[in-house]
Backbone atoms as SQL, in Angstrom:
CREATE TABLE atoms (id INTEGER PRIMARY KEY, chain TEXT, resi INTEGER, resn TEXT, atom TEXT, x REAL, y REAL, z REAL);
INSERT INTO atoms VALUES
  (1, 'A', 1, 'UNK', 'N', 125.978, 126.103, 183.821),
  (2, 'A', 1, 'UNK', 'CA', 126.675, 127.220, 183.498),
  (3, 'A', 1, 'UNK', 'C', 128.303, 126.971, 182.935),
  (4, 'A', 2, 'UNK', 'N', 128.538, 127.636, 181.917),
  (5, 'A', 2, 'UNK', 'CA', 130.014, 127.257, 181.462),
  (6, 'A', 2, 'UNK', 'C', 131.065, 127.861, 182.333),
  (7, 'A', 3, 'UNK', 'N', 131.922, 127.226, 182.775),
  (8, 'A', 3, 'UNK', 'CA', 133.129, 127.717, 183.405),
  (9, 'A', 3, 'UNK', 'C', 134.138, 128.289, 182.364),
  (10, 'A', 4, 'UNK', 'N', 134.934, 129.405, 182.916),
  (11, 'A', 4, 'UNK', 'CA', 135.710, 129.852, 182.151),
  (12, 'A', 4, 'UNK', 'C', 137.045, 129.090, 182.375),
  (13, 'A', 5, 'UNK', 'N', 137.633, 128.925, 181.083),
  (14, 'A', 5, 'UNK', 'CA', 138.728, 128.115, 180.753),
  (15, 'A', 5, 'UNK', 'C', 139.915, 128.892, 181.162),
  (16, 'A', 6, 'UNK', 'N', 139.864, 130.010, 180.905),
  (17, 'A', 6, 'UNK', 'CA', 141.293, 130.858, 181.527),
  (18, 'A', 6, 'UNK', 'C', 141.198, 131.291, 182.876),
  (19, 'A', 7, 'UNK', 'N', 141.853, 130.984, 183.487),
  (20, 'A', 7, 'UNK', 'CA', 141.873, 131.606, 185.071),
  (21, 'A', 7, 'UNK', 'C', 142.285, 132.960, 185.263),
  (22, 'A', 8, 'UNK', 'N', 143.266, 133.568, 184.360),
  (23, 'A', 8, 'UNK', 'CA', 143.161, 134.770, 184.405),
  (24, 'A', 8, 'UNK', 'C', 142.680, 135.739, 183.403),
  (25, 'A', 9, 'UNK', 'N', 141.300, 135.506, 182.948),
  (26, 'A', 9, 'UNK', 'CA', 140.627, 136.201, 182.256),
  (27, 'A', 9, 'UNK', 'C', 139.949, 137.646, 183.081),
  (28, 'A', 10, 'UNK', 'N', 139.684, 137.229, 184.453),
  (29, 'A', 10, 'UNK', 'CA', 139.301, 138.339, 185.298),
  (30, 'A', 10, 'UNK', 'C', 140.208, 139.487, 185.213),
  (31, 'A', 11, 'UNK', 'N', 141.413, 138.916, 185.616),
  (32, 'A', 11, 'UNK', 'CA', 142.552, 139.711, 185.719),
  (33, 'A', 11, 'UNK', 'C', 143.141, 140.656, 184.531),
  (34, 'A', 12, 'UNK', 'N', 142.887, 139.927, 183.516),
  (35, 'A', 12, 'UNK', 'CA', 143.051, 140.855, 181.910),
  (36, 'A', 12, 'UNK', 'C', 141.817, 141.398, 181.839),
  (37, 'A', 13, 'UNK', 'N', 140.728, 141.208, 182.039),
  (38, 'A', 13, 'UNK', 'CA', 139.524, 142.312, 181.863),
  (39, 'A', 13, 'UNK', 'C', 139.824, 143.461, 182.791),
  (40, 'A', 14, 'UNK', 'N', 140.306, 143.707, 184.050),
  (41, 'A', 14, 'UNK', 'CA', 140.489, 144.332, 184.918),
  (42, 'A', 14, 'UNK', 'C', 141.711, 145.381, 184.307),
  (43, 'A', 15, 'UNK', 'N', 142.853, 144.506, 183.882),
  (44, 'A', 15, 'UNK', 'CA', 143.830, 145.403, 183.452),
  (45, 'A', 15, 'UNK', 'C', 143.557, 146.275, 182.150),
  (46, 'A', 16, 'UNK', 'N', 142.765, 145.482, 181.218),
  (47, 'A', 16, 'UNK', 'CA', 142.046, 146.215, 180.148),
  (48, 'A', 16, 'UNK', 'C', 141.089, 147.348, 180.268),
  (49, 'A', 17, 'UNK', 'N', 140.254, 147.412, 181.373),
  (50, 'A', 17, 'UNK', 'CA', 139.624, 148.527, 181.778),
  (51, 'A', 17, 'UNK', 'C', 140.153, 149.519, 182.330),
  (52, 'A', 18, 'UNK', 'N', 141.240, 149.269, 183.239),
  (53, 'A', 18, 'UNK', 'CA', 142.001, 150.263, 183.838),
  (54, 'A', 18, 'UNK', 'C', 142.922, 151.048, 182.741),
  (55, 'A', 19, 'UNK', 'N', 143.585, 150.197, 182.056),
  (56, 'A', 19, 'UNK', 'CA', 144.230, 150.988, 180.914),
  (57, 'A', 19, 'UNK', 'C', 143.235, 151.701, 179.952),
  (58, 'A', 20, 'UNK', 'N', 142.315, 151.261, 179.608),
  (59, 'A', 20, 'UNK', 'CA', 141.435, 152.151, 178.626),
  (60, 'A', 20, 'UNK', 'C', 141.120, 153.295, 179.485),
  (61, 'A', 21, 'UNK', 'N', 140.670, 153.457, 180.806),
  (62, 'A', 21, 'UNK', 'CA', 140.498, 154.660, 181.469),
  (63, 'A', 21, 'UNK', 'C', 141.654, 155.690, 181.717),
  (64, 'A', 22, 'UNK', 'N', 143.026, 154.892, 181.653),
  (65, 'A', 22, 'UNK', 'CA', 143.986, 155.679, 181.796),
  (66, 'A', 22, 'UNK', 'C', 144.417, 156.319, 180.613),
  (67, 'A', 23, 'UNK', 'N', 144.038, 155.601, 179.477),
  (68, 'A', 23, 'UNK', 'CA', 144.395, 156.464, 178.130),
  (69, 'A', 23, 'UNK', 'C', 143.312, 157.427, 177.916),
  (70, 'A', 24, 'UNK', 'N', 142.090, 157.419, 178.459),
  (71, 'A', 24, 'UNK', 'CA', 140.920, 158.335, 178.176),
  (72, 'A', 24, 'UNK', 'C', 141.503, 159.724, 179.217),
  (73, 'A', 25, 'UNK', 'N', 142.157, 159.338, 180.295),
  (74, 'A', 25, 'UNK', 'CA', 142.590, 160.502, 181.112),
  (75, 'A', 25, 'UNK', 'C', 144.097, 161.142, 180.640),
  (76, 'A', 26, 'UNK', 'N', 144.789, 160.401, 180.006),
  (77, 'A', 26, 'UNK', 'CA', 146.123, 160.887, 179.423),
  (78, 'A', 26, 'UNK', 'C', 145.719, 161.533, 178.399),
  (79, 'A', 27, 'UNK', 'N', 144.781, 161.193, 177.587),
  (80, 'A', 27, 'UNK', 'CA', 144.780, 161.927, 175.935),
  (81, 'A', 27, 'UNK', 'C', 143.789, 163.200, 176.303),
  (82, 'A', 28, 'UNK', 'N', 142.928, 163.160, 177.436),
  (83, 'A', 28, 'UNK', 'CA', 141.883, 164.265, 177.690),
  (84, 'A', 28, 'UNK', 'C', 140.934, 164.092, 176.699),
  (85, 'A', 29, 'UNK', 'N', 140.312, 162.856, 176.489),
  (86, 'A', 29, 'UNK', 'CA', 139.446, 162.478, 175.546),
  (87, 'A', 29, 'UNK', 'C', 138.146, 163.181, 175.853),
  (88, 'A', 30, 'UNK', 'N', 137.525, 163.485, 177.174),
  (89, 'A', 30, 'UNK', 'CA', 136.306, 163.903, 177.559),
  (90, 'A', 30, 'UNK', 'C', 136.688, 165.422, 177.605),
  (91, 'A', 31, 'UNK', 'N', 137.724, 166.010, 177.444),
  (92, 'A', 31, 'UNK', 'CA', 138.245, 167.583, 177.459),
  (93, 'A', 31, 'UNK', 'C', 137.805, 167.990, 178.974),
  (94, 'A', 32, 'UNK', 'N', 138.086, 167.488, 179.821),
  (95, 'A', 32, 'UNK', 'CA', 137.823, 167.587, 181.257),
  (96, 'A', 32, 'UNK', 'C', 138.913, 168.757, 181.903),
  (97, 'A', 33, 'UNK', 'N', 140.254, 168.237, 181.313),
  (98, 'A', 33, 'UNK', 'CA', 141.459, 169.144, 181.717),
  (99, 'A', 33, 'UNK', 'C', 142.645, 168.228, 182.302),
  (100, 'A', 34, 'UNK', 'N', 143.404, 168.557, 183.124),
  (101, 'A', 34, 'UNK', 'CA', 144.576, 168.008, 183.608),
  (102, 'A', 34, 'UNK', 'C', 144.001, 166.417, 184.165),
  (103, 'A', 35, 'UNK', 'N', 144.903, 165.455, 184.090),
  (104, 'A', 35, 'UNK', 'CA', 144.817, 164.229, 184.761),
  (105, 'A', 35, 'UNK', 'C', 144.267, 164.152, 185.810),
  (106, 'A', 36, 'UNK', 'N', 144.519, 164.973, 187.026),
  (107, 'A', 36, 'UNK', 'CA', 143.947, 164.727, 188.318),
  (108, 'A', 36, 'UNK', 'C', 142.329, 164.968, 188.384),
  (109, 'A', 37, 'UNK', 'N', 141.919, 165.805, 187.211),
  (110, 'A', 37, 'UNK', 'CA', 140.543, 165.954, 187.263),
  (111, 'A', 37, 'UNK', 'C', 139.544, 164.900, 186.587),
  (112, 'A', 38, 'UNK', 'N', 140.443, 164.160, 186.294),
  (113, 'A', 38, 'UNK', 'CA', 139.946, 162.488, 185.637),
  (114, 'A', 38, 'UNK', 'C', 139.700, 161.834, 186.631),
  (115, 'A', 39, 'UNK', 'N', 140.343, 161.659, 187.823),
  (116, 'A', 39, 'UNK', 'CA', 140.052, 160.639, 188.835),
  (117, 'A', 39, 'UNK', 'C', 139.257, 161.047, 189.902),
  (118, 'A', 40, 'UNK', 'N', 137.930, 160.872, 189.778),
  (119, 'A', 40, 'UNK', 'CA', 136.989, 161.412, 190.281),
  (120, 'A', 40, 'UNK', 'C', 135.785, 159.948, 190.450),
  (121, 'A', 41, 'UNK', 'N', 134.830, 160.283, 191.133),
  (122, 'A', 41, 'UNK', 'CA', 133.982, 158.937, 191.282),
  (123, 'A', 41, 'UNK', 'C', 133.190, 158.425, 189.802),
  (124, 'A', 42, 'UNK', 'N', 133.069, 159.604, 188.984),
  (125, 'A', 42, 'UNK', 'CA', 132.280, 159.523, 187.742),
  (126, 'A', 42, 'UNK', 'C', 133.007, 158.245, 186.930),
  (127, 'A', 43, 'UNK', 'N', 134.504, 158.728, 186.794),
  (128, 'A', 43, 'UNK', 'CA', 135.608, 157.647, 186.340),
  (129, 'A', 43, 'UNK', 'C', 135.470, 156.371, 186.779),
  (130, 'A', 44, 'UNK', 'N', 135.004, 155.985, 188.142),
  (131, 'A', 44, 'UNK', 'CA', 134.750, 154.528, 188.730),
  (132, 'A', 44, 'UNK', 'C', 133.740, 154.133, 187.982),
  (133, 'A', 45, 'UNK', 'N', 132.476, 154.919, 187.598),
  (134, 'A', 45, 'UNK', 'CA', 131.467, 154.408, 187.063),
  (135, 'A', 45, 'UNK', 'C', 131.988, 153.888, 185.505),
  (136, 'A', 46, 'UNK', 'N', 132.741, 154.610, 184.927),
  (137, 'A', 46, 'UNK', 'CA', 133.291, 154.420, 183.501),
  (138, 'A', 46, 'UNK', 'C', 134.067, 153.097, 183.469),
  (139, 'A', 47, 'UNK', 'N', 134.847, 152.929, 184.520),
  (140, 'A', 47, 'UNK', 'CA', 135.918, 151.929, 184.436),
  (141, 'A', 47, 'UNK', 'C', 134.821, 150.615, 184.981),
  (142, 'A', 48, 'UNK', 'N', 134.082, 150.693, 185.958),
  (143, 'A', 48, 'UNK', 'CA', 133.101, 149.524, 186.055),
  (144, 'A', 48, 'UNK', 'C', 132.231, 149.150, 184.653),
  (145, 'A', 49, 'UNK', 'N', 132.053, 150.448, 184.071),
  (146, 'A', 49, 'UNK', 'CA', 131.057, 149.894, 182.774),
  (147, 'A', 49, 'UNK', 'C', 131.930, 149.382, 181.707),
  (148, 'A', 50, 'UNK', 'N', 133.165, 149.635, 181.392),
  (149, 'A', 50, 'UNK', 'CA', 134.191, 148.955, 180.740),
  (150, 'A', 50, 'UNK', 'C', 134.351, 147.694, 181.112),
  (151, 'A', 51, 'UNK', 'N', 134.406, 147.096, 182.416),
  (152, 'A', 51, 'UNK', 'CA', 134.659, 146.022, 182.871),
  (153, 'A', 51, 'UNK', 'C', 133.345, 145.132, 182.691),
  (154, 'A', 52, 'UNK', 'N', 132.255, 145.705, 182.768),
  (155, 'A', 52, 'UNK', 'CA', 130.989, 145.032, 182.435),
  (156, 'A', 52, 'UNK', 'C', 130.949, 144.595, 181.099),
  (157, 'A', 53, 'UNK', 'N', 131.437, 145.412, 180.247),
  (158, 'A', 53, 'UNK', 'CA', 131.224, 145.479, 178.860),
  (159, 'A', 53, 'UNK', 'C', 132.120, 144.536, 178.235),
  (160, 'A', 54, 'UNK', 'N', 133.217, 144.189, 178.851),
  (161, 'A', 54, 'UNK', 'CA', 134.097, 143.240, 178.458),
  (162, 'A', 54, 'UNK', 'C', 133.358, 141.863, 179.082),
  (163, 'A', 55, 'UNK', 'N', 132.661, 141.693, 180.252),
  (164, 'A', 55, 'UNK', 'CA', 132.019, 140.611, 180.467),
  (165, 'A', 55, 'UNK', 'C', 130.747, 140.377, 179.678),
  (166, 'A', 56, 'UNK', 'N', 130.555, 141.345, 178.841),
  (167, 'A', 56, 'UNK', 'CA', 129.321, 140.905, 177.729),
  (168, 'A', 56, 'UNK', 'C', 127.994, 141.409, 178.502),
  (169, 'A', 57, 'UNK', 'N', 127.980, 142.174, 179.884),
  (170, 'A', 57, 'UNK', 'CA', 127.146, 142.538, 180.383),
  (171, 'A', 57, 'UNK', 'C', 126.463, 144.098, 179.816),
  (172, 'A', 58, 'UNK', 'N', 125.911, 144.158, 178.639),
  (173, 'A', 58, 'UNK', 'CA', 125.450, 145.242, 177.911),
  (174, 'A', 58, 'UNK', 'C', 124.774, 146.020, 178.751),
  (175, 'A', 59, 'UNK', 'N', 123.842, 145.711, 179.280),
  (176, 'A', 59, 'UNK', 'CA', 122.685, 146.388, 179.969),
  (177, 'A', 59, 'UNK', 'C', 123.192, 147.209, 181.137),
  (178, 'A', 60, 'UNK', 'N', 123.937, 146.378, 182.335),
  (179, 'A', 60, 'UNK', 'CA', 124.412, 147.168, 183.265),
  (180, 'A', 60, 'UNK', 'C', 125.603, 148.110, 182.977),
  (181, 'A', 61, 'UNK', 'N', 126.445, 147.698, 181.668),
  (182, 'A', 61, 'UNK', 'CA', 127.260, 148.512, 181.446),
  (183, 'A', 61, 'UNK', 'C', 126.888, 149.943, 180.865),
  (184, 'A', 62, 'UNK', 'N', 126.078, 149.761, 179.976),
  (185, 'A', 62, 'UNK', 'CA', 125.234, 151.073, 179.522),
  (186, 'A', 62, 'UNK', 'C', 124.405, 151.936, 180.601),
  (187, 'A', 63, 'UNK', 'N', 123.778, 151.695, 181.716),
  (188, 'A', 63, 'UNK', 'CA', 123.444, 152.232, 182.778),
  (189, 'A', 63, 'UNK', 'C', 124.581, 152.530, 183.505),
  (190, 'A', 64, 'UNK', 'N', 125.730, 152.190, 183.628),
  (191, 'A', 64, 'UNK', 'CA', 126.934, 152.939, 184.203),
  (192, 'A', 64, 'UNK', 'C', 127.335, 153.873, 183.405),
  (193, 'A', 65, 'UNK', 'N', 127.578, 153.797, 181.914),
  (194, 'A', 65, 'UNK', 'CA', 128.162, 154.872, 181.146),
  (195, 'A', 65, 'UNK', 'C', 126.934, 156.125, 181.035),
  (196, 'A', 66, 'UNK', 'N', 125.534, 155.642, 181.162),
  (197, 'A', 66, 'UNK', 'CA', 124.751, 157.039, 180.917),
  (198, 'A', 66, 'UNK', 'C', 124.854, 157.626, 182.270),
  (199, 'A', 67, 'UNK', 'N', 124.749, 156.985, 183.552),
  (200, 'A', 67, 'UNK', 'CA', 124.981, 157.669, 184.672),
  (201, 'A', 67, 'UNK', 'C', 126.231, 158.676, 184.656),
  (202, 'A', 68, 'UNK', 'N', 127.399, 157.933, 184.337),
  (203, 'A', 68, 'UNK', 'CA', 128.840, 158.800, 184.565),
  (204, 'A', 68, 'UNK', 'C', 128.760, 159.830, 183.519),
  (205, 'A', 69, 'UNK', 'N', 128.158, 159.774, 182.242),
  (206, 'A', 69, 'UNK', 'CA', 128.144, 160.609, 181.362),
  (207, 'A', 69, 'UNK', 'C', 127.393, 161.857, 182.089),
  (208, 'A', 70, 'UNK', 'N', 126.248, 161.908, 182.429),
  (209, 'A', 70, 'UNK', 'CA', 125.402, 162.616, 182.827),
  (210, 'A', 70, 'UNK', 'C', 126.135, 163.458, 183.909),
  (211, 'A', 71, 'UNK', 'N', 126.677, 162.915, 184.666),
  (212, 'A', 71, 'UNK', 'CA', 127.528, 163.584, 185.794),
  (213, 'A', 71, 'UNK', 'C', 128.633, 164.260, 185.372),
  (214, 'A', 72, 'UNK', 'N', 129.204, 163.964, 184.102),
  (215, 'A', 72, 'UNK', 'CA', 130.517, 164.381, 183.805),
  (216, 'A', 72, 'UNK', 'C', 130.308, 165.565, 182.737),
  (217, 'A', 73, 'UNK', 'N', 129.215, 165.504, 182.297),
  (218, 'A', 73, 'UNK', 'CA', 128.810, 166.371, 180.941),
  (219, 'A', 73, 'UNK', 'C', 128.839, 168.068, 181.530),
  (220, 'A', 74, 'UNK', 'N', 128.422, 168.694, 182.731),
  (221, 'A', 74, 'UNK', 'CA', 128.898, 169.968, 183.041),
  (222, 'A', 74, 'UNK', 'C', 130.139, 170.261, 183.169),
  (223, 'A', 75, 'UNK', 'N', 131.264, 169.201, 183.660),
  (224, 'A', 75, 'UNK', 'CA', 132.513, 169.461, 183.386),
  (225, 'A', 75, 'UNK', 'C', 133.240, 169.370, 182.387),
  (226, 'A', 76, 'UNK', 'N', 132.598, 168.975, 181.259),
  (227, 'A', 76, 'UNK', 'CA', 133.409, 168.688, 179.924),
  (228, 'A', 76, 'UNK', 'C', 133.059, 170.276, 178.996),
  (229, 'A', 77, 'UNK', 'N', 134.463, 170.460, 178.261),
  (230, 'A', 77, 'UNK', 'CA', 134.355, 171.798, 177.623),
  (231, 'A', 77, 'UNK', 'C', 133.437, 171.663, 176.443),
  (232, 'A', 78, 'UNK', 'N', 133.200, 170.337, 176.119),
  (233, 'A', 78, 'UNK', 'CA', 132.362, 170.191, 174.785),
  (234, 'A', 78, 'UNK', 'C', 130.881, 170.698, 175.320),
  (235, 'A', 79, 'UNK', 'N', 130.598, 171.735, 173.905),
  (236, 'A', 79, 'UNK', 'CA', 129.237, 172.660, 174.087),
  (237, 'A', 79, 'UNK', 'C', 128.246, 171.817, 173.382),
  (238, 'A', 80, 'UNK', 'N', 127.528, 171.231, 174.184),
  (239, 'A', 80, 'UNK', 'CA', 126.258, 170.516, 173.425),
  (240, 'A', 80, 'UNK', 'C', 125.135, 171.490, 173.367),
  (241, 'A', 81, 'UNK', 'N', 124.248, 171.191, 172.385),
  (242, 'A', 81, 'UNK', 'CA', 122.840, 172.085, 172.645),
  (243, 'A', 81, 'UNK', 'C', 122.022, 171.681, 173.841),
  (244, 'A', 82, 'UNK', 'N', 121.234, 172.470, 174.304),
  (245, 'A', 82, 'UNK', 'CA', 120.273, 172.444, 175.734),
  (246, 'A', 82, 'UNK', 'C', 119.335, 170.973, 175.403),
  (247, 'A', 83, 'UNK', 'N', 119.149, 170.535, 173.996),
  (248, 'A', 83, 'UNK', 'CA', 118.539, 169.400, 173.435),
  (249, 'A', 83, 'UNK', 'C', 118.732, 168.010, 174.196),
  (250, 'A', 84, 'UNK', 'N', 120.254, 168.079, 174.385),
  (251, 'A', 84, 'UNK', 'CA', 120.584, 166.840, 175.005),
  (252, 'A', 84, 'UNK', 'C', 120.111, 166.352, 176.251),
  (253, 'A', 85, 'UNK', 'N', 119.860, 167.860, 176.931),
  (254, 'A', 85, 'UNK', 'CA', 119.093, 167.452, 178.618),
  (255, 'A', 85, 'UNK', 'C', 118.149, 166.829, 178.296),
  (256, 'A', 86, 'UNK', 'N', 117.097, 167.441, 177.278),
  (257, 'A', 86, 'UNK', 'CA', 115.774, 167.167, 177.045),
  (258, 'A', 86, 'UNK', 'C', 115.785, 165.457, 176.368),
  (259, 'A', 87, 'UNK', 'N', 116.651, 165.039, 175.916),
  (260, 'A', 87, 'UNK', 'CA', 116.458, 163.790, 175.055),
  (261, 'A', 87, 'UNK', 'C', 117.319, 162.706, 175.552),
  (262, 'A', 88, 'UNK', 'N', 118.462, 163.187, 176.541),
  (263, 'A', 88, 'UNK', 'CA', 119.237, 162.187, 177.095),
  (264, 'A', 88, 'UNK', 'C', 118.747, 160.959, 177.659),
  (265, 'A', 89, 'UNK', 'N', 117.863, 161.214, 178.928),
  (266, 'A', 89, 'UNK', 'CA', 117.216, 160.068, 179.486),
  (267, 'A', 89, 'UNK', 'C', 116.316, 158.994, 178.523),
  (268, 'A', 90, 'UNK', 'N', 115.575, 159.678, 177.767),
  (269, 'A', 90, 'UNK', 'CA', 114.767, 158.907, 177.036),
  (270, 'A', 90, 'UNK', 'C', 115.581, 158.162, 176.021),
  (271, 'A', 91, 'UNK', 'N', 116.677, 158.663, 175.512),
  (272, 'A', 91, 'UNK', 'CA', 117.592, 157.967, 174.301),
  (273, 'A', 91, 'UNK', 'C', 118.230, 157.024, 175.202),
  (274, 'A', 92, 'UNK', 'N', 118.587, 157.027, 176.597),
  (275, 'A', 92, 'UNK', 'CA', 118.803, 155.992, 177.294),
  (276, 'A', 92, 'UNK', 'C', 118.011, 154.600, 177.312),
  (277, 'A', 93, 'UNK', 'N', 116.891, 155.290, 177.937),
  (278, 'A', 93, 'UNK', 'CA', 115.857, 153.951, 177.825),
  (279, 'A', 93, 'UNK', 'C', 115.903, 153.448, 176.731),
  (280, 'A', 94, 'UNK', 'N', 115.974, 153.951, 175.363),
  (281, 'A', 94, 'UNK', 'CA', 115.517, 153.215, 174.427),
  (282, 'A', 94, 'UNK', 'C', 116.815, 152.274, 173.963),
  (283, 'A', 95, 'UNK', 'N', 118.227, 152.866, 174.180),
  (284, 'A', 95, 'UNK', 'CA', 119.362, 151.987, 174.182),
  (285, 'A', 95, 'UNK', 'C', 119.097, 150.843, 175.050),
  (286, 'A', 96, 'UNK', 'N', 118.795, 151.216, 176.343),
  (287, 'A', 96, 'UNK', 'CA', 118.656, 149.943, 177.274),
  (288, 'A', 96, 'UNK', 'C', 117.764, 148.944, 176.885),
  (289, 'A', 97, 'UNK', 'N', 116.347, 149.286, 176.235),
  (290, 'A', 97, 'UNK', 'CA', 115.529, 148.395, 175.661),
  (291, 'A', 97, 'UNK', 'C', 116.211, 147.425, 174.548),
  (292, 'A', 98, 'UNK', 'N', 117.161, 148.293, 173.910),
  (293, 'A', 98, 'UNK', 'CA', 117.557, 147.464, 172.724),
  (294, 'A', 98, 'UNK', 'C', 118.670, 146.389, 173.255),
  (295, 'A', 99, 'UNK', 'N', 119.410, 146.791, 174.428),
  (296, 'A', 99, 'UNK', 'CA', 120.400, 145.910, 175.081),
  (297, 'A', 99, 'UNK', 'C', 119.601, 144.736, 175.732),
  (298, 'A', 100, 'UNK', 'N', 118.272, 145.029, 176.162),
  (299, 'A', 100, 'UNK', 'CA', 117.713, 143.952, 176.706),
  (300, 'A', 100, 'UNK', 'C', 117.437, 142.950, 175.535),
  (301, 'A', 101, 'UNK', 'N', 116.913, 143.449, 174.509),
  (302, 'A', 101, 'UNK', 'CA', 116.575, 142.591, 173.277),
  (303, 'A', 101, 'UNK', 'C', 117.777, 141.606, 173.106),
  (304, 'A', 102, 'UNK', 'N', 118.817, 142.247, 172.763),
  (305, 'A', 102, 'UNK', 'CA', 120.015, 141.567, 172.337),
  (306, 'A', 102, 'UNK', 'C', 120.867, 140.606, 173.454),
  (307, 'A', 103, 'UNK', 'N', 120.338, 140.791, 174.759),
  (308, 'A', 103, 'UNK', 'CA', 120.832, 140.005, 175.668),
  (309, 'A', 103, 'UNK', 'C', 120.943, 138.569, 175.612),
  (310, 'A', 104, 'UNK', 'N', 119.930, 137.874, 174.984),
  (311, 'A', 104, 'UNK', 'CA', 119.961, 136.437, 174.752),
  (312, 'A', 104, 'UNK', 'C', 120.987, 136.077, 174.032),
  (313, 'A', 105, 'UNK', 'N', 121.677, 136.881, 172.952),
  (314, 'A', 105, 'UNK', 'CA', 122.627, 136.646, 172.062),
  (315, 'A', 105, 'UNK', 'C', 123.892, 136.743, 172.562),
  (316, 'A', 106, 'UNK', 'N', 124.109, 138.060, 173.832),
  (317, 'A', 106, 'UNK', 'CA', 125.019, 137.900, 174.275),
  (318, 'A', 106, 'UNK', 'C', 125.488, 136.708, 175.673),
  (319, 'A', 107, 'UNK', 'N', 124.282, 136.247, 175.920),
  (320, 'A', 107, 'UNK', 'CA', 124.394, 135.316, 176.878),
  (321, 'A', 107, 'UNK', 'C', 124.930, 133.891, 176.169),
  (322, 'A', 108, 'UNK', 'N', 124.445, 133.807, 174.974),
  (323, 'A', 108, 'UNK', 'CA', 125.201, 132.518, 174.025),
  (324, 'A', 108, 'UNK', 'C', 126.532, 132.687, 173.924),
  (325, 'A', 109, 'UNK', 'N', 127.009, 133.843, 173.780),
  (326, 'A', 109, 'UNK', 'CA', 128.590, 134.260, 173.685),
  (327, 'A', 109, 'UNK', 'C', 129.654, 133.672, 174.928),
  (328, 'A', 110, 'UNK', 'N', 128.816, 134.050, 176.108),
  (329, 'A', 110, 'UNK', 'CA', 129.559, 133.796, 177.294),
  (330, 'A', 110, 'UNK', 'C', 129.697, 132.224, 177.440);
């Protein structure tokens, strides 16, 4: 196993993840409403998804993002067609399969 040469990389990834979640909340990118509406358990899933994405764990981050967006969709003011409920989880499974296929390449990058 390759050791991390930078002892502060975990702190850096944590700060990047937290900063990105706060930018999402401040700019109301998901169109949920005031900042207080963003600090829910679903945003924790997105936070840990970003953190795992920075660690190049694409499969787990995809699962976290998919679950978070599934639970956030009813609260978003974005109007999506009913078709998204029909194809959401099959599309997530396809993306998960692709993520598993490229996983060996991301392991080499670590």
